[in-house]
Biopython code that builds the backbone (N, CA, C, O; Angstrom):
import numpy as np
from Bio.PDB.StructureBuilder import StructureBuilder

atoms = [
    (1, "MET", "N", (29.290, -83.941, 18.918)),
    (1, "MET", "CA", (28.287, -83.697, 19.923)),
    (1, "MET", "C", (28.889, -84.014, 21.276)),
    (1, "MET", "O", (29.541, -85.043, 21.450)),
    (2, "HIS", "N", (28.674, -83.143, 22.214)),
    (2, "HIS", "CA", (29.256, -83.303, 23.536)),
    (2, "HIS", "C", (28.158, -83.171, 24.575)),
    (2, "HIS", "O", (27.274, -82.323, 24.452)),
    (3, "PHE", "N", (28.214, -83.998, 25.580)),
    (3, "PHE", "CA", (27.260, -83.932, 26.671)),
    (3, "PHE", "C", (28.007, -83.563, 27.940)),
    (3, "PHE", "O", (29.074, -84.106, 28.225)),
    (4, "ASP", "N", (27.442, -82.639, 28.698)),
    (4, "ASP", "CA", (28.093, -82.257, 29.940)),
    (4, "ASP", "C", (27.687, -83.218, 31.062)),
    (4, "ASP", "O", (27.005, -84.212, 30.812)),
    (5, "ALA", "N", (28.103, -82.925, 32.287)),
    (5, "ALA", "CA", (27.882, -83.841, 33.404)),
    (5, "ALA", "C", (26.400, -84.051, 33.704)),
    (5, "ALA", "O", (26.024, -85.101, 34.226)),
    (6, "GLY", "N", (25.565, -83.085, 33.388)),
    (6, "GLY", "CA", (24.141, -83.216, 33.651)),
    (6, "GLY", "C", (23.394, -83.939, 32.551)),
    (6, "GLY", "O", (22.181, -84.118, 32.658)),
    (7, "GLY", "N", (24.077, -84.365, 31.489)),
    (7, "GLY", "CA", (23.446, -85.051, 30.389)),
    (7, "GLY", "C", (22.855, -84.126, 29.347)),
    (7, "GLY", "O", (22.185, -84.583, 28.421)),
    (8, "ARG", "N", (23.093, -82.830, 29.482)),
    (8, "ARG", "CA", (22.569, -81.878, 28.513)),
    (8, "ARG", "C", (23.526, -81.770, 27.331)),
    (8, "ARG", "O", (24.739, -81.934, 27.467)),
    (9, "HIS", "N", (22.954, -81.494, 26.190)),
    (9, "HIS", "CA", (23.742, -81.353, 24.967)),
    (9, "HIS", "C", (24.315, -79.938, 24.911)),
    (9, "HIS", "O", (23.564, -78.964, 24.964)),
    (10, "THR", "N", (25.637, -79.818, 24.804)),
    (10, "THR", "CA", (26.268, -78.514, 24.658)),
    (10, "THR", "C", (26.922, -78.452, 23.291)),
    (10, "THR", "O", (27.695, -79.333, 22.915)),
    (11, "ASP", "N", (26.611, -77.429, 22.572)),
    (11, "ASP", "CA", (27.165, -77.262, 21.234)),
    (11, "ASP", "C", (28.100, -76.061, 21.241)),
    (11, "ASP", "O", (27.648, -74.917, 21.295)),
    (12, "THR", "N", (29.370, -76.313, 21.188)),
    (12, "THR", "CA", (30.375, -75.265, 21.282)),
    (12, "THR", "C", (30.325, -74.328, 20.085)),
    (12, "THR", "O", (30.587, -73.133, 20.225)),
    (13, "GLY", "N", (29.995, -74.849, 18.920)),
    (13, "GLY", "CA", (29.931, -74.018, 17.725)),
    (13, "GLY", "C", (28.886, -72.927, 17.839)),
    (13, "GLY", "O", (29.124, -71.786, 17.443)),
    (14, "HIS", "N", (27.727, -73.276, 18.380)),
    (14, "HIS", "CA", (26.683, -72.267, 18.563)),
    (14, "HIS", "C", (27.123, -71.199, 19.554)),
    (14, "HIS", "O", (26.810, -70.021, 19.386)),
    (15, "LEU", "N", (27.838, -71.606, 20.571)),
    (15, "LEU", "CA", (28.337, -70.656, 21.561)),
    (15, "LEU", "C", (29.353, -69.700, 20.942)),
    (15, "LEU", "O", (29.336, -68.507, 21.243)),
    (16, "VAL", "N", (30.224, -70.199, 20.094)),
    (16, "VAL", "CA", (31.226, -69.349, 19.434)),
    (16, "VAL", "C", (30.549, -68.356, 18.498)),
    (16, "VAL", "O", (30.895, -67.175, 18.492)),
    (17, "VAL", "N", (29.590, -68.825, 17.708)),
    (17, "VAL", "CA", (28.884, -67.939, 16.781)),
    (17, "VAL", "C", (28.080, -66.889, 17.541)),
    (17, "VAL", "O", (28.069, -65.718, 17.161)),
    (18, "ALA", "N", (27.413, -67.299, 18.605)),
    (18, "ALA", "CA", (26.625, -66.346, 19.390)),
    (18, "ALA", "C", (27.509, -65.289, 20.037)),
    (18, "ALA", "O", (27.146, -64.113, 20.058)),
    (19, "SER", "N", (28.664, -65.688, 20.565)),
    (19, "SER", "CA", (29.559, -64.711, 21.181)),
    (19, "SER", "C", (30.171, -63.785, 20.132)),
    (19, "SER", "O", (30.395, -62.607, 20.411)),
    (20, "ALA", "N", (30.445, -64.293, 18.937)),
    (20, "ALA", "CA", (30.963, -63.434, 17.868)),
    (20, "ALA", "C", (29.914, -62.419, 17.431)),
    (20, "ALA", "O", (30.237, -61.256, 17.189)),
    (21, "LEU", "N", (28.667, -62.851, 17.329)),
    (21, "LEU", "CA", (27.597, -61.922, 16.968)),
    (21, "LEU", "C", (27.374, -60.870, 18.041)),
    (21, "LEU", "O", (27.149, -59.700, 17.731)),
    (22, "LEU", "N", (27.437, -61.283, 19.309)),
    (22, "LEU", "CA", (27.301, -60.328, 20.403)),
    (22, "LEU", "C", (28.430, -59.304, 20.375)),
    (22, "LEU", "O", (28.191, -58.110, 20.558)),
    (23, "PHE", "N", (29.643, -59.759, 20.149)),
    (23, "PHE", "CA", (30.773, -58.839, 20.047)),
    (23, "PHE", "C", (30.590, -57.893, 18.865)),
    (23, "PHE", "O", (30.883, -56.703, 18.980)),
    (24, "PHE", "N", (30.113, -58.399, 17.734)),
    (24, "PHE", "CA", (29.898, -57.562, 16.551)),
    (24, "PHE", "C", (28.858, -56.485, 16.818)),
    (24, "PHE", "O", (29.032, -55.338, 16.405)),
    (25, "VAL", "N", (27.778, -56.841, 17.504)),
    (25, "VAL", "CA", (26.731, -55.864, 17.806)),
    (25, "VAL", "C", (27.249, -54.798, 18.761)),
    (25, "VAL", "O", (27.011, -53.611, 18.540)),
    (26, "ILE", "N", (27.944, -55.192, 19.807)),
    (26, "ILE", "CA", (28.476, -54.220, 20.767)),
    (26, "ILE", "C", (29.537, -53.346, 20.115)),
    (26, "ILE", "O", (29.572, -52.138, 20.353)),
    (27, "ALA", "N", (30.402, -53.937, 19.297)),
    (27, "ALA", "CA", (31.436, -53.154, 18.617)),
    (27, "ALA", "C", (30.819, -52.192, 17.611)),
    (27, "ALA", "O", (31.278, -51.058, 17.480)),
    (28, "SER", "N", (29.788, -52.631, 16.903)),
    (28, "SER", "CA", (29.109, -51.744, 15.950)),
    (28, "SER", "C", (28.476, -50.568, 16.670)),
    (28, "SER", "O", (28.555, -49.433, 16.201)),
    (29, "TYR", "N", (27.848, -50.833, 17.807)),
    (29, "TYR", "CA", (27.267, -49.748, 18.578)),
    (29, "TYR", "C", (28.351, -48.784, 19.052)),
    (29, "TYR", "O", (28.194, -47.568, 18.948)),
    (30, "ALA", "N", (29.444, -49.327, 19.570)),
    (30, "ALA", "CA", (30.488, -48.481, 20.150)),
    (30, "ALA", "C", (31.136, -47.587, 19.107)),
    (30, "ALA", "O", (31.403, -46.416, 19.375)),
    (31, "VAL", "N", (31.391, -48.127, 17.917)),
    (31, "VAL", "CA", (32.129, -47.366, 16.915)),
    (31, "VAL", "C", (31.210, -46.542, 16.018)),
    (31, "VAL", "O", (31.512, -45.386, 15.720)),
    (32, "LEU", "N", (30.110, -47.114, 15.593)),
    (32, "LEU", "CA", (29.284, -46.455, 14.579)),
    (32, "LEU", "C", (28.027, -45.789, 15.128)),
    (32, "LEU", "O", (27.805, -44.597, 14.912)),
    (33, "PHE", "N", (27.212, -46.552, 15.834)),
    (33, "PHE", "CA", (25.872, -46.094, 16.157)),
    (33, "PHE", "C", (25.784, -45.206, 17.385)),
    (33, "PHE", "O", (24.803, -44.477, 17.536)),
    (34, "SER", "N", (26.767, -45.239, 18.261)),
    (34, "SER", "CA", (26.677, -44.469, 19.501)),
    (34, "SER", "C", (26.682, -42.967, 19.246)),
    (34, "SER", "O", (26.200, -42.205, 20.084)),
    (35, "ALA", "N", (27.205, -42.532, 18.131)),
    (35, "ALA", "CA", (27.215, -41.103, 17.825)),
    (35, "ALA", "C", (25.850, -40.611, 17.367)),
    (35, "ALA", "O", (25.585, -39.409, 17.402)),
    (36, "PHE", "N", (24.978, -41.520, 16.937)),
    (36, "PHE", "CA", (23.706, -41.113, 16.352)),
    (36, "PHE", "C", (22.491, -41.390, 17.234)),
    (36, "PHE", "O", (21.399, -40.903, 16.940)),
    (37, "VAL", "N", (22.657, -42.154, 18.298)),
    (37, "VAL", "CA", (21.530, -42.487, 19.167)),
    (37, "VAL", "C", (21.791, -41.911, 20.558)),
    (37, "VAL", "O", (22.945, -41.712, 20.939)),
    (38, "PRO", "N", (20.723, -41.642, 21.322)),
    (38, "PRO", "CA", (20.931, -41.127, 22.686)),
    (38, "PRO", "C", (21.489, -42.214, 23.601)),
    (38, "PRO", "O", (21.517, -43.393, 23.249)),
    (39, "LEU", "N", (21.927, -41.790, 24.774)),
    (39, "LEU", "CA", (22.463, -42.733, 25.751)),
    (39, "LEU", "C", (21.392, -43.744, 26.153)),
    (39, "LEU", "O", (20.207, -43.418, 26.213)),
    (40, "THR", "N", (21.827, -44.979, 26.429)),
    (40, "THR", "CA", (20.886, -46.067, 26.654)),
    (40, "THR", "C", (20.494, -46.254, 28.113)),
    (40, "THR", "O", (19.433, -46.814, 28.388)),
    (41, "GLY", "N", (21.301, -45.811, 29.039)),
    (41, "GLY", "CA", (21.049, -46.063, 30.449)),
    (41, "GLY", "C", (21.798, -47.290, 30.953)),
    (41, "GLY", "O", (21.821, -47.549, 32.156)),
    (42, "ILE", "N", (22.404, -48.039, 30.056)),
    (42, "ILE", "CA", (23.250, -49.181, 30.424)),
    (42, "ILE", "C", (24.661, -48.638, 30.590)),
    (42, "ILE", "O", (25.227, -48.077, 29.652)),
    (43, "SER", "N", (25.229, -48.800, 31.773)),
    (43, "SER", "CA", (26.471, -48.099, 32.111)),
    (43, "SER", "C", (27.623, -48.432, 31.172)),
    (43, "SER", "O", (28.375, -47.533, 30.794)),
    (44, "ILE", "N", (27.784, -49.683, 30.788)),
    (44, "ILE", "CA", (28.914, -50.066, 29.931)),
    (44, "ILE", "C", (28.745, -49.471, 28.532)),
    (44, "ILE", "O", (29.705, -48.957, 27.957)),
    (45, "LEU", "N", (27.538, -49.539, 27.986)),
    (45, "LEU", "CA", (27.301, -48.980, 26.650)),
    (45, "LEU", "C", (27.424, -47.465, 26.662)),
    (45, "LEU", "O", (27.931, -46.879, 25.705)),
    (46, "ASP", "N", (26.968, -46.823, 27.728)),
    (46, "ASP", "CA", (27.115, -45.368, 27.831)),
    (46, "ASP", "C", (28.576, -44.973, 27.970)),
    (46, "ASP", "O", (29.000, -43.952, 27.429)),
    (47, "TRP", "N", (29.348, -45.779, 28.695)),
    (47, "TRP", "CA", (30.784, -45.497, 28.813)),
    (47, "TRP", "C", (31.445, -45.600, 27.445)),
    (47, "TRP", "O", (32.282, -44.766, 27.098)),
    (48, "LEU", "N", (31.076, -46.625, 26.657)),
    (48, "LEU", "CA", (31.632, -46.757, 25.309)),
    (48, "LEU", "C", (31.221, -45.599, 24.421)),
    (48, "LEU", "O", (32.016, -45.136, 23.604)),
    (49, "ALA", "N", (29.984, -45.121, 24.568)),
    (49, "ALA", "CA", (29.505, -44.020, 23.731)),
    (49, "ALA", "C", (30.230, -42.717, 24.053)),
    (49, "ALA", "O", (30.502, -41.924, 23.151)),
    (50, "LYS", "N", (30.546, -42.485, 25.326)),
    (50, "LYS", "CA", (31.209, -41.245, 25.732)),
    (50, "LYS", "C", (32.716, -41.261, 25.472)),
    (50, "LYS", "O", (33.327, -40.204, 25.309)),
    (51, "ASP", "N", (33.307, -42.428, 25.433)),
    (51, "ASP", "CA", (34.750, -42.549, 25.267)),
    (51, "ASP", "C", (35.143, -42.216, 23.836)),
    (51, "ASP", "O", (34.406, -42.534, 22.902)),
    (52, "THR", "N", (36.279, -41.587, 23.655)),
    (52, "THR", "CA", (36.730, -41.238, 22.302)),
    (52, "THR", "C", (38.036, -41.919, 21.905)),
    (52, "THR", "O", (38.497, -41.762, 20.774)),
    (53, "HIS", "N", (38.626, -42.663, 22.810)),
    (53, "HIS", "CA", (39.926, -43.258, 22.498)),
    (53, "HIS", "C", (39.942, -44.770, 22.717)),
    (53, "HIS", "O", (40.255, -45.529, 21.800)),
    (54, "TYR", "N", (39.611, -45.199, 23.909)),
    (54, "TYR", "CA", (39.788, -46.595, 24.273)),
    (54, "TYR", "C", (38.755, -47.526, 23.670)),
    (54, "TYR", "O", (38.976, -48.737, 23.639)),
    (55, "LYS", "N", (37.623, -47.000, 23.186)),
    (55, "LYS", "CA", (36.645, -47.889, 22.568)),
    (55, "LYS", "C", (37.207, -48.500, 21.283)),
    (55, "LYS", "O", (36.871, -49.633, 20.939)),
    (56, "TYR", "N", (38.044, -47.773, 20.589)),
    (56, "TYR", "CA", (38.676, -48.329, 19.397)),
    (56, "TYR", "C", (39.753, -49.341, 19.764)),
    (56, "TYR", "O", (39.925, -50.347, 19.076)),
    (57, "PHE", "N", (40.469, -49.081, 20.832)),
    (57, "PHE", "CA", (41.496, -50.029, 21.280)),
    (57, "PHE", "C", (40.876, -51.358, 21.678)),
    (57, "PHE", "O", (41.374, -52.416, 21.293)),
    (58, "ALA", "N", (39.792, -51.312, 22.446)),
    (58, "ALA", "CA", (39.147, -52.540, 22.915)),
    (58, "ALA", "C", (38.616, -53.360, 21.751)),
    (58, "ALA", "O", (38.612, -54.590, 21.817)),
    (59, "ILE", "N", (38.170, -52.709, 20.697)),
    (59, "ILE", "CA", (37.624, -53.421, 19.550)),
    (59, "ILE", "C", (38.723, -53.927, 18.627)),
    (59, "ILE", "O", (38.614, -55.033, 18.096)),
    (60, "LEU", "N", (39.758, -53.161, 18.427)),
    (60, "LEU", "CA", (40.810, -53.546, 17.491)),
    (60, "LEU", "C", (41.825, -54.524, 18.089)),
    (60, "LEU", "O", (42.613, -55.110, 17.346)),
    (61, "ILE", "N", (41.825, -54.711, 19.388)),
    (61, "ILE", "CA", (42.795, -55.632, 19.988)),
    (61, "ILE", "C", (42.503, -57.075, 19.595)),
    (61, "ILE", "O", (43.431, -57.878, 19.502)),
    (62, "ILE", "N", (41.248, -57.425, 19.363)),
    (62, "ILE", "CA", (40.896, -58.809, 19.016)),
    (62, "ILE", "C", (41.392, -59.187, 17.625)),
    (62, "ILE", "O", (42.075, -60.203, 17.501)),
    (63, "PRO", "N", (41.086, -58.419, 16.555)),
    (63, "PRO", "CA", (41.631, -58.821, 15.250)),
    (63, "PRO", "C", (43.151, -58.696, 15.180)),
    (63, "PRO", "O", (43.802, -59.473, 14.482)),
    (64, "THR", "N", (43.719, -57.731, 15.892)),
    (64, "THR", "CA", (45.173, -57.590, 15.890)),
    (64, "THR", "C", (45.830, -58.804, 16.545)),
    (64, "THR", "O", (46.821, -59.323, 16.032)),
    (65, "THR", "N", (45.296, -59.249, 17.653)),
    (65, "THR", "CA", (45.825, -60.428, 18.328)),
    (65, "THR", "C", (45.646, -61.671, 17.473)),
    (65, "THR", "O", (46.544, -62.510, 17.397)),
    (66, "SER", "N", (44.485, -61.794, 16.825)),
    (66, "SER", "CA", (44.248, -62.946, 15.951)),
    (66, "SER", "C", (45.244, -62.972, 14.801)),
    (66, "SER", "O", (45.787, -64.027, 14.473)),
    (67, "TYR", "N", (45.487, -61.825, 14.190)),
    (67, "TYR", "CA", (46.453, -61.760, 13.101)),
    (67, "TYR", "C", (47.847, -62.143, 13.590)),
    (67, "TYR", "O", (48.556, -62.889, 12.914)),
    (68, "PHE", "N", (48.242, -61.644, 14.745)),
    (68, "PHE", "CA", (49.555, -61.959, 15.279)),
    (68, "PHE", "C", (49.704, -63.455, 15.545)),
    (68, "PHE", "O", (50.740, -64.038, 15.227)),
    (69, "VAL", "N", (48.689, -64.076, 16.118)),
    (69, "VAL", "CA", (48.751, -65.503, 16.426)),
    (69, "VAL", "C", (48.841, -66.322, 15.135)),
    (69, "VAL", "O", (49.641, -67.253, 15.049)),
    (70, "ILE", "N", (48.034, -65.984, 14.143)),
    (70, "ILE", "CA", (48.054, -66.725, 12.881)),
    (70, "ILE", "C", (49.385, -66.544, 12.163)),
    (70, "ILE", "O", (49.964, -67.516, 11.678)),
    (71, "ALA", "N", (49.880, -65.295, 12.091)),
    (71, "ALA", "CA", (51.160, -65.046, 11.430)),
    (71, "ALA", "C", (52.302, -65.751, 12.160)),
    (71, "ALA", "O", (53.221, -66.270, 11.525)),
    (72, "ASN", "N", (52.245, -65.771, 13.476)),
    (72, "ASN", "CA", (53.274, -66.453, 14.254)),
    (72, "ASN", "C", (53.231, -67.957, 13.988)),
    (72, "ASN", "O", (54.277, -68.588, 13.837)),
    (73, "TRP", "N", (52.029, -68.537, 13.931)),
    (73, "TRP", "CA", (51.892, -69.965, 13.684)),
    (73, "TRP", "C", (52.401, -70.323, 12.286)),
    (73, "TRP", "O", (53.091, -71.329, 12.125)),
    (74, "VAL", "N", (52.073, -69.518, 11.280)),
    (74, "VAL", "CA", (52.534, -69.784, 9.913)),
    (74, "VAL", "C", (54.057, -69.693, 9.845)),
    (74, "VAL", "O", (54.707, -70.537, 9.229)),
    (75, "GLY", "N", (54.619, -68.674, 10.476)),
    (75, "GLY", "CA", (56.074, -68.552, 10.503)),
    (75, "GLY", "C", (56.734, -69.727, 11.194)),
    (75, "GLY", "O", (57.784, -70.195, 10.754)),
    (76, "TRP", "N", (56.134, -70.209, 12.269)),
    (76, "TRP", "CA", (56.677, -71.370, 12.964)),
    (76, "TRP", "C", (56.618, -72.613, 12.078)),
    (76, "TRP", "O", (57.541, -73.428, 12.094)),
    (77, "GLN", "N", (55.538, -72.764, 11.303)),
    (77, "GLN", "CA", (55.424, -73.911, 10.410)),
    (77, "GLN", "C", (56.479, -73.845, 9.303)),
    (77, "GLN", "O", (57.064, -74.867, 8.943)),
    (78, "TYR", "N", (56.724, -72.653, 8.765)),
    (78, "TYR", "CA", (57.790, -72.509, 7.769)),
    (78, "TYR", "C", (59.148, -72.866, 8.358)),
    (78, "TYR", "O", (59.959, -73.526, 7.708)),
    (79, "TYR", "N", (59.395, -72.428, 9.590)),
    (79, "TYR", "CA", (60.662, -72.703, 10.250)),
    (79, "TYR", "C", (60.822, -74.211, 10.495)),
    (79, "TYR", "O", (61.890, -74.764, 10.232)),
    (80, "ARG", "N", (59.792, -74.871, 10.986)),
    (80, "ARG", "CA", (59.882, -76.295, 11.296)),
    (80, "ARG", "C", (60.043, -77.142, 10.043)),
    (80, "ARG", "O", (60.721, -78.169, 10.087)),
    (81, "ASN", "N", (59.442, -76.745, 8.932)),
    (81, "ASN", "CA", (59.439, -77.580, 7.726)),
    (81, "ASN", "C", (60.514, -77.181, 6.718)),
    (81, "ASN", "O", (60.523, -77.688, 5.596)),
    (82, "SER", "N", (61.405, -76.294, 7.096)),
    (82, "SER", "CA", (62.458, -75.918, 6.143)),
    (82, "SER", "C", (63.752, -76.666, 6.420)),
    (82, "SER", "O", (64.742, -76.470, 5.714)),
]
sb = StructureBuilder()
sb.init_structure("model")
sb.init_model(0)
sb.init_chain("A")
sb.init_seg("    ")
for serial, (resi, resn, name, xyz) in enumerate(atoms, 1):
    if name == "N":
        sb.init_residue(resn, " ", resi, " ")
    sb.init_atom(name, np.array(xyz, "f"), 0.0, 1.0, " ", f" {name:<3s}", serial, name[0])
structure = sb.get_structure()
């Protein structure tokens, strides 16, 4: 449990889960649902719906980067402990 300068309770775990869910919803809309629903009027979501190339790049860069970081860390641990 962590308290910030104002004495309020901040829970980092809830923030991480909420941001992951928000990313999942936006990514699901961009890749799957945008082809089946009309434009929303929100400029960023409409840009994702109209785009045919970069919406996949923006979504796939996160798991690709995560995989690279984890694989790099595991390789470094093998190197250090051999």
